[in-house]
RODO-693218 format. One record per residue (C-alpha): z, x, y; residue number from 1. Coordinates in steps of 0.001 Angstrom, whole numbers, m for minus. Each point is the difference from the previous one (the first is absolute). Example, Ala and Ser with C-alpha at 12.3 -4.5 7.8 and 13.67 -1.06 7.14 Angstrom:
RODO-693218
<atom c3="7800" c1="12300" c2="m4500" seq="1"/>
<atom c3="m660" c1="1370" c2="3440" seq="2"/>
end
This chain:
RODO-693218
<atom c3="m25053" c1="m23780" c2="19806" seq="1"/>
<atom c3="2137" c1="693" c2="3035" seq="2"/>
<atom c3="3214" c1="2098" c2="171" seq="3"/>
<atom c3="2017" c1="m3216" c2="1390" seq="4"/>
<atom c3="m1519" c1="m2388" c2="m2821" seq="5"/>
<atom c3="814" c1="2922" c2="m2844" seq="6"/>
<atom c3="3605" c1="771" c2="1350" seq="7"/>
<atom c3="1795" c1="m3347" c2="m1101" seq="8"/>
<atom c3="m1682" c1="m20" c2="m3221" seq="9"/>
<atom c3="1595" c1="3387" c2="m790" seq="10"/>
<atom c3="3423" c1="m702" c2="1189" seq="11"/>
<atom c3="2708" c1="342" c2="m2536" seq="12"/>
<atom c3="m2023" c1="2757" c2="m1842" seq="13"/>
<atom c3="116" c1="3338" c2="m400" seq="14"/>
<atom c3="m2776" c1="2585" c2="m654" seq="15"/>
<atom c3="60" c1="m76" c2="m3829" seq="16"/>
<atom c3="m545" c1="m3720" c2="165" seq="17"/>
<atom c3="m3316" c1="491" c2="1171" seq="18"/>
<atom c3="m811" c1="1015" c2="m3506" seq="19"/>
<atom c3="m1210" c1="m2356" c2="m2607" seq="20"/>
<atom c3="3485" c1="m1161" c2="m1383" seq="21"/>
<atom c3="784" c1="634" c2="m3618" seq="22"/>
<atom c3="2924" c1="1334" c2="m1980" seq="23"/>
<atom c3="m2156" c1="3048" c2="m698" seq="24"/>
<atom c3="m474" c1="513" c2="3727" seq="25"/>
<atom c3="3870" c1="m314" c2="641" seq="26"/>
<atom c3="887" c1="2389" c2="m3012" seq="27"/>
<atom c3="m2642" c1="2654" c2="1265" seq="28"/>
<atom c3="1392" c1="m376" c2="3555" seq="29"/>
<atom c3="3506" c1="413" c2="m1070" seq="30"/>
<atom c3="m619" c1="3130" c2="m2278" seq="31"/>
<atom c3="m2421" c1="1330" c2="2808" seq="32"/>
<atom c3="2778" c1="m292" c2="2687" seq="33"/>
<atom c3="2528" c1="1850" c2="m2170" seq="34"/>
<atom c3="m2608" c1="2658" c2="m774" seq="35"/>
<atom c3="m762" c1="380" c2="3843" seq="36"/>
<atom c3="3536" c1="382" c2="725" seq="37"/>
<atom c3="510" c1="2623" c2="m2760" seq="38"/>
<atom c3="m3196" c1="1862" c2="1324" seq="39"/>
<atom c3="1145" c1="m17" c2="3488" seq="40"/>
<atom c3="3758" c1="1207" c2="m1057" seq="41"/>
<atom c3="m1871" c1="3194" c2="m1195" seq="42"/>
<atom c3="m1074" c1="663" c2="3757" seq="43"/>
<atom c3="3405" c1="1764" c2="582" seq="44"/>
<atom c3="960" c1="2405" c2="2585" seq="45"/>
<atom c3="3894" c1="1228" c2="m320" seq="46"/>
<atom c3="2311" c1="m291" c2="2838" seq="47"/>
<atom c3="2221" c1="2872" c2="514" seq="48"/>
<atom c3="3427" c1="m917" c2="m413" seq="49"/>
<atom c3="m687" c1="m3457" c2="m1522" seq="50"/>
<atom c3="m383" c1="m697" c2="m3810" seq="51"/>
<atom c3="m2528" c1="m2891" c2="988" seq="52"/>
<atom c3="m3737" c1="1216" c2="820" seq="53"/>
<atom c3="m2492" c1="m1629" c2="2532" seq="54"/>
<atom c3="m2342" c1="m1808" c2="m2244" seq="55"/>
<atom c3="m2815" c1="m2615" c2="m46" seq="56"/>
<atom c3="1936" c1="m2196" c2="m2227" seq="57"/>
<atom c3="1692" c1="m2137" c2="2686" seq="58"/>
<atom c3="m3277" c1="m682" c2="1561" seq="59"/>
<atom c3="m1623" c1="m803" c2="m3094" seq="60"/>
<atom c3="2796" c1="m2425" c2="m920" seq="61"/>
<atom c3="m40" c1="m1796" c2="3223" seq="62"/>
<atom c3="m3712" c1="m275" c2="m248" seq="63"/>
<atom c3="169" c1="m1493" c2="m3521" seq="64"/>
<atom c3="2479" c1="m2436" c2="1132" seq="65"/>
<atom c3="m1972" c1="m1042" c2="2809" seq="66"/>
<atom c3="m3375" c1="m201" c2="m1660" seq="67"/>
<atom c3="1228" c1="m1654" c2="m3144" seq="68"/>
<atom c3="2744" c1="m2187" c2="1415" seq="69"/>
<atom c3="3759" c1="m412" c2="m722" seq="70"/>
<atom c3="m453" c1="m954" c2="m3796" seq="71"/>
<atom c3="m2633" c1="2434" c2="m1246" seq="72"/>
<atom c3="1740" c1="2616" c2="2190" seq="73"/>
<atom c3="3078" c1="m495" c2="m1451" seq="74"/>
<atom c3="m1336" c1="204" c2="m3401" seq="75"/>
<atom c3="m2067" c1="3081" c2="910" seq="76"/>
<atom c3="3008" c1="2068" c2="1226" seq="77"/>
<atom c3="2176" c1="m1474" c2="m2920" seq="78"/>
<atom c3="m2586" c1="1547" c2="m2286" seq="79"/>
<atom c3="m104" c1="3221" c2="1999" seq="80"/>
<atom c3="3951" c1="275" c2="m99" seq="81"/>
<atom c3="337" c1="m988" c2="m3590" seq="82"/>
<atom c3="m2791" c1="2536" c2="m1250" seq="83"/>
<atom c3="1480" c1="2822" c2="1945" seq="84"/>
<atom c3="3577" c1="m915" c2="m1476" seq="85"/>
<atom c3="m1337" c1="66" c2="m3488" seq="86"/>
<atom c3="m1587" c1="3481" c2="748" seq="87"/>
<atom c3="m3440" c1="m215" c2="1622" seq="88"/>
<atom c3="114" c1="2903" c2="2390" seq="89"/>
<atom c3="m1424" c1="m1845" c2="2991" seq="90"/>
<atom c3="3022" c1="m53" c2="2518" seq="91"/>
<atom c3="m137" c1="2654" c2="2628" seq="92"/>
<atom c3="m1057" c1="3450" c2="m1002" seq="93"/>
<atom c3="m511" c1="m1326" c2="m3566" seq="94"/>
<atom c3="3472" c1="m1107" c2="m429" seq="95"/>
<atom c3="1348" c1="m2771" c2="m2242" seq="96"/>
<atom c3="3165" c1="m1701" c2="m925" seq="97"/>
<atom c3="2652" c1="m1550" c2="1753" seq="98"/>
<atom c3="2339" c1="2775" c2="548" seq="99"/>
<atom c3="m2003" c1="1414" c2="3024" seq="100"/>
<atom c3="1887" c1="m72" c2="3113" seq="101"/>
<atom c3="m3556" c1="m1641" c2="1531" seq="102"/>
<atom c3="172" c1="m2806" c2="m2436" seq="103"/>
<atom c3="1727" c1="m2204" c2="2473" seq="104"/>
<atom c3="m3187" c1="112" c2="2065" seq="105"/>
<atom c3="m2121" c1="m1167" c2="m3034" seq="106"/>
<atom c3="2210" c1="m3144" c2="m68" seq="107"/>
<atom c3="m528" c1="m307" c2="3656" seq="108"/>
<atom c3="m3665" c1="78" c2="m498" seq="109"/>
<atom c3="51" c1="m2785" c2="m2441" seq="110"/>
<atom c3="2032" c1="m2226" c2="2588" seq="111"/>
<atom c3="m2114" c1="1256" c2="2893" seq="112"/>
<atom c3="m3237" c1="m761" c2="m1825" seq="113"/>
<atom c3="1175" c1="m3560" c2="m718" seq="114"/>
<atom c3="1089" c1="m556" c2="3603" seq="115"/>
<atom c3="m3246" c1="1338" c2="1616" seq="116"/>
<atom c3="m1860" c1="m2152" c2="m2593" seq="117"/>
<atom c3="1618" c1="m3110" c2="1073" seq="118"/>
<atom c3="m604" c1="690" c2="3514" seq="119"/>
<atom c3="m3508" c1="854" c2="m509" seq="120"/>
<atom c3="m399" c1="m3466" c2="m1669" seq="121"/>
<atom c3="1049" c1="m1351" c2="3511" seq="122"/>
<atom c3="m2501" c1="1982" c2="1795" seq="123"/>
<atom c3="1707" c1="3193" c2="849" seq="124"/>
<atom c3="m2822" c1="2094" c2="m1109" seq="125"/>
<atom c3="m2608" c1="m1689" c2="2286" seq="126"/>
<atom c3="1034" c1="1606" c2="3339" seq="127"/>
<atom c3="978" c1="3709" c2="876" seq="128"/>
<atom c3="3215" c1="m932" c2="1542" seq="129"/>
<atom c3="1257" c1="m2236" c2="m2751" seq="130"/>
<atom c3="m1149" c1="2489" c2="m2616" seq="131"/>
<atom c3="1975" c1="2674" c2="1547" seq="132"/>
<atom c3="3139" c1="m2055" c2="241" seq="133"/>
<atom c3="m348" c1="m939" c2="m3885" seq="134"/>
<atom c3="m469" c1="3844" c2="m739" seq="135"/>
<atom c3="2956" c1="946" c2="2093" seq="136"/>
<atom c3="2226" c1="m2722" c2="m1721" seq="137"/>
<atom c3="m1347" c1="1219" c2="m3508" seq="138"/>
<atom c3="994" c1="3469" c2="984" seq="139"/>
<atom c3="3432" c1="m1249" c2="1273" seq="140"/>
<atom c3="556" c1="m1738" c2="m3500" seq="141"/>
<atom c3="m845" c1="3346" c2="m1881" seq="142"/>
<atom c3="2511" c1="1912" c2="2190" seq="143"/>
<atom c3="2753" c1="m2563" c2="m342" seq="144"/>
<atom c3="m150" c1="429" c2="m3675" seq="145"/>
<atom c3="m1017" c1="3741" c2="m318" seq="146"/>
<atom c3="2323" c1="1534" c2="2289" seq="147"/>
<atom c3="3273" c1="m1408" c2="m1390" seq="148"/>
<atom c3="m1230" c1="570" c2="m3532" seq="149"/>
<atom c3="m919" c1="3724" c2="1239" seq="150"/>
<atom c3="3635" c1="440" c2="1485" seq="151"/>
<atom c3="1466" c1="m1368" c2="m3399" seq="152"/>
<atom c3="m2211" c1="1956" c2="m2363" seq="153"/>
<atom c3="614" c1="3394" c2="1802" seq="154"/>
<atom c3="3742" c1="m524" c2="1525" seq="155"/>
<atom c3="m1495" c1="362" c2="3557" seq="156"/>
<atom c3="1831" c1="m1722" c2="2881" seq="157"/>
<atom c3="m1662" c1="m2893" c2="1760" seq="158"/>
<atom c3="m1132" c1="2333" c2="2914" seq="159"/>
<atom c3="m1268" c1="2749" c2="m2412" seq="160"/>
<atom c3="m2047" c1="m2541" c2="m1980" seq="161"/>
<atom c3="m1221" c1="m1374" c2="3246" seq="162"/>
<atom c3="m1023" c1="3581" c2="1055" seq="163"/>
<atom c3="m1654" c1="730" c2="m3287" seq="164"/>
<atom c3="m1554" c1="m3421" c2="m1074" seq="165"/>
<atom c3="m892" c1="m1691" c2="3072" seq="166"/>
<atom c3="m408" c1="1918" c2="3154" seq="167"/>
<atom c3="m2646" c1="2766" c2="m1113" seq="168"/>
<atom c3="m2284" c1="m2980" c2="m1178" seq="169"/>
<atom c3="m74" c1="m2328" c2="3263" seq="170"/>
<atom c3="m2993" c1="1801" c2="1478" seq="171"/>
<atom c3="m2083" c1="m311" c2="m3094" seq="172"/>
<atom c3="1049" c1="m3542" c2="m323" seq="173"/>
<atom c3="m1129" c1="m857" c2="3384" seq="174"/>
<atom c3="m3505" c1="1603" c2="m757" seq="175"/>
<atom c3="m124" c1="m2384" c2="m3269" seq="176"/>
<atom c3="789" c1="m3023" c2="2111" seq="177"/>
<atom c3="m2788" c1="970" c2="2239" seq="178"/>
<atom c3="m2444" c1="630" c2="m2524" seq="179"/>
<atom c3="873" c1="m3155" c2="m1477" seq="180"/>
<atom c3="m639" c1="m1702" c2="3408" seq="181"/>
<atom c3="m3432" c1="877" c2="m207" seq="182"/>
<atom c3="m988" c1="m381" c2="m3794" seq="183"/>
<atom c3="1244" c1="m3258" c2="m1033" seq="184"/>
<atom c3="m998" c1="m2042" c2="3091" seq="185"/>
<atom c3="m3540" c1="1714" c2="m34" seq="186"/>
<atom c3="m209" c1="m953" c2="m3575" seq="187"/>
<atom c3="768" c1="m3869" c2="827" seq="188"/>
<atom c3="m2482" c1="277" c2="2961" seq="189"/>
<atom c3="m2548" c1="1121" c2="m2402" seq="190"/>
<atom c3="534" c1="m2783" c2="m2411" seq="191"/>
<atom c3="m43" c1="m2541" c2="2998" seq="192"/>
<atom c3="m3347" c1="1091" c2="956" seq="193"/>
<atom c3="m1641" c1="m808" c2="m3621" seq="194"/>
end
């Protein structure tokens, strides 16, 4: 089958939709996405002067949203957040609970996974530039929730929260977007070749 013939049949689908459909599949994908995000959160590097470390959590959450779609991505990150609130130590650096200054980023992850999942269903994960745009939008959503929460939780001024909770992460976010630009469109190219 040619790429041109395969592409229209796959419009409106995300990578997870290529697996045989069942409730068991959906439950496994949702749980797996939560676990992947929790494991990636343990890849943490402290940032001097910031209560928020650099982690693999944001990249994992955006990949989960993109690969699973908006609905399953939302459920996966909701499971991640609720289990962490309940005490599962899988937030950044083995943390849990909603009292951490970085919990706003977890809320942002949930919203961002949903947004990038909706964009992926519209084909944003099929080309490098659209994928980069979706990832950057997802990152912006995370910061739009995380930075104000950080300021409120710590009593920081807005400028201090931006300096501690946004600025140190911009280079890493650009690298994550670049990685996603290659990974997801390549996955679709491989699918379309079959």
